[in-house]
Residue, then its C-alpha position, 0 to 999 in steps of 0.5 A: x150566851x151568859x148563863x147565871x152562876x149559882x156557886x159562890x166563889x172560894x170555900x163555899x164553891x160546894x154542891x151541899x153549900x149551894x143547896x143549903x143556900x137555895x133551900x133554907x131560905x125557901x124552906x123558912x119563907x114556906x114556914x114564915x108565910x104558913x104561920x102568918x096565914x094560920x095566925x090569920x085564919x085562926x084569929x078570924x075563925x075564933x074570933x067569928x065563933x066568940x062573937x056569935x056566942x057573945x051575941x046569942x048570950x047576950x041577946x038571950x039576957x037582955x030578954x029576960x025580966x029582973x036582973x039575971x043571977x050570975x055566978x061570980x067569976x075568978x081572974x083565971x076564969x076571965x083571963x085564961x079560960x076566957x070565959x064571958x064576963x056579963x054587965x048589966x046597965x040600968x037605963x040611966x047607965x048606973x052598973x047594977x049587975x056583973x059576973x067579974x065586978x073587978x073589970x072597971x069597964x064603963x057602959x058602951x053608948x052603942x049596940x053591936x060589937x066593940x074592942x075596949x081598953x079598960x085596965x090596961x087589957x084589951x077587951x072584946x065586947x057585945x052590947x045588946x039593949x032592951x026596949x025599956x032601956x036595960x043595956x046587957x053587955x058581954x065581954x071576953x078578954x082580948x088577950x085570951x082570943x089573941x093567945x088561942x089563935x097564936x096556940x091554934x097557928x103553931x100547932x099547924x107550924x110545928x110540923x112545918x118547922x119539923x119538916x124543915x129540920x127533917x128535911x135539912x138533914x135528908x138533904x144534907x145526907x142526900x148530897x153527902x151521897x152524891x159527892x161520894x159518888x161523884x168522888x168514886x169517879x174522880x178516883x177512877x180518873x185519878x188511876x187513869x195513866x199513860x199505860x191505862x187508859x179506859x173509858x170511865x163507866x156510865x153505870x149509876x151516873x146521874x144524868x145532869x153528870x153524863x155529859x161531863x163523863x162522856x166528854x172526858x171519856x172522849x178525852x181519853x179516848x184522844x189521849x189513849x190514840x195519841x200515846x198509842x200513836x206515840x209508842x207505834x212512832x218510837x217502835x217503828x223508829x227504833x226499829x228502823x234505826x236498829x239495822x243501820x246502826x247494827x250495819x255501821x258497827x259492823x263495818x267498824x268491826x271490819x274496818x279496826x284492823x286497818x286503823x292506825x294506832x295514835x290519834x286516829x286509833x284514838x278517834x275510831x275508840x270514841x266513834x265505836x263507844x258512839x255507835x255502842x251508845x246509839x245501839x243502847x239507846x234503840x235497844x232501850x227504846x225498843x224495850x220501853x215501847x214493848x213494855x208499854x204496848x203490852x200493859x195488861x197482856x202479860x198474865x202474871x203468875x207465881x214468880x220465885x223471887x230469889x230465883x229471878x233474882x240469881x239469874x238476872x245476877x249471873x246474867x250480869x256477871x260478864x259485865x261486872x268482870x269487864x268493868x272490874x266490879x264485885x257483883x254478889x247476891x248477899x247470903x239471905x235467910x229468905x227461901x222460896x218467896x213467891x210474888x204474884x206478878x209477870x216474870x218479864x217485868x220482875x227481870x226487868x227491874x231487877x236488870x235494870x237497877x243492877x245493870x245501872x249500879x254496874x254501870x256507875x260504879x267506877x272500876x274496882x267497886x263493889x255491887x252488892x244485891x240483898x233479900x230480906x223481909x221488912x215488916x212483913x213486906x218484901x224487900x230488894x236492895x241493890x247497894x252500889x259504891x258510886x258516887x251517888x246522886x245528888x239528894x235534889x235529884x233522886x226523884x228526876x232520874x226517873x224521869x226519861x232520858x234524865x241524866x245527872x249531870x256530870x257523869x261520865x257513864x255511858x247511858x240513855x237516861x231510860x232505865x230507871x223509868x222502865x224499872x218503875x213502870x215495870x215495878x208499878x205493875x208488879x205491885x212495887x215500889x222503887x226508892x233510892x236513897x244515897x248511903x250514910x257516911x260512905x259514898x254509893x247508893x242504895x236502891x230499895x224495892x219493896x212490895x207495896 
């Protein structure tokens, strides 16, 4: 079943535009009909009233003997005040008396009401005739009647015009409030991500939009279930793989003494490296699934950033010594720096960034860690002397399982993704940039 689409395409597709497009013509039409009706009604009413007065005046004058003594009228009285002009004709049709001699209206032969033209203007006339043949004509300006009816009609249509303007502004404001309410719903929907999916509230939602919100909430529920199933699968798979990989690693340790030198020893070392990469991947998958699964459960607390930073550096000293890398925490004037977040999340951010720098920095390189304040923000930087990252790939390295092509370092491609997720929960942002004038990368973590 086809439906009529009231929304136009393009830039005019908006609630405000549609309401204005449909209601303003309706208002104008109502105003025009009201004005026409008022003008016709007042024209009829004014004409009937004036005609009755003209008839009474003419009938009263025609029964009076002699020539009436009327005061002479002025142009203003006749045309602006609508004063009646009296004319008396004898039985031969000669004008014998007139209250406004400037009027050149001739004698009308038939008694009763007539519309006449004189001096280029419209006149309304009533003719009364006496038994002796004298005729009295009472005349009124037609323009005065028209202006009087138009003025009365304007008095009726003016409130309609005011109502039209006021209601347009009210409509504009109401639609603006509706738009802001819909914008609030859109912002709540935009805050959803794979780690924080919650149904949108239905309070203060118009009935017309409720079905859309209910459908969207149903979609969010399915997405949340899908992400939960995905995390559960990754976690279960990682748990299941961890045990056999660990068993293979133990068996390799047992076989090491039986492996001869030469090509066999080299292949055995390659096998050990493959098992170590598999173990690291499983550990990262477990860390990622646990990190996503406990979102919102870890209670934030005031954490001493400097203390956690020292713990992270000390925990990775062994890895730095194995690779012959100079790892150190630069002197800082920042002492006890509190940050409200989860200790585990902050440690995850620091461990992954420092470990990532250690793995990609060649032997003999340097990895420095600094803690400073910049424009009121807490800033942690991890600076290495590695090969850096091509400029066009700086954003992609945060994608899961993405690794920069051509790098020989072992890794799973999950470290930076884990670090970014943990940083966001701590209210911090991570950015990467290559060092200027030399090789190396700077990983910058700062509070929002």
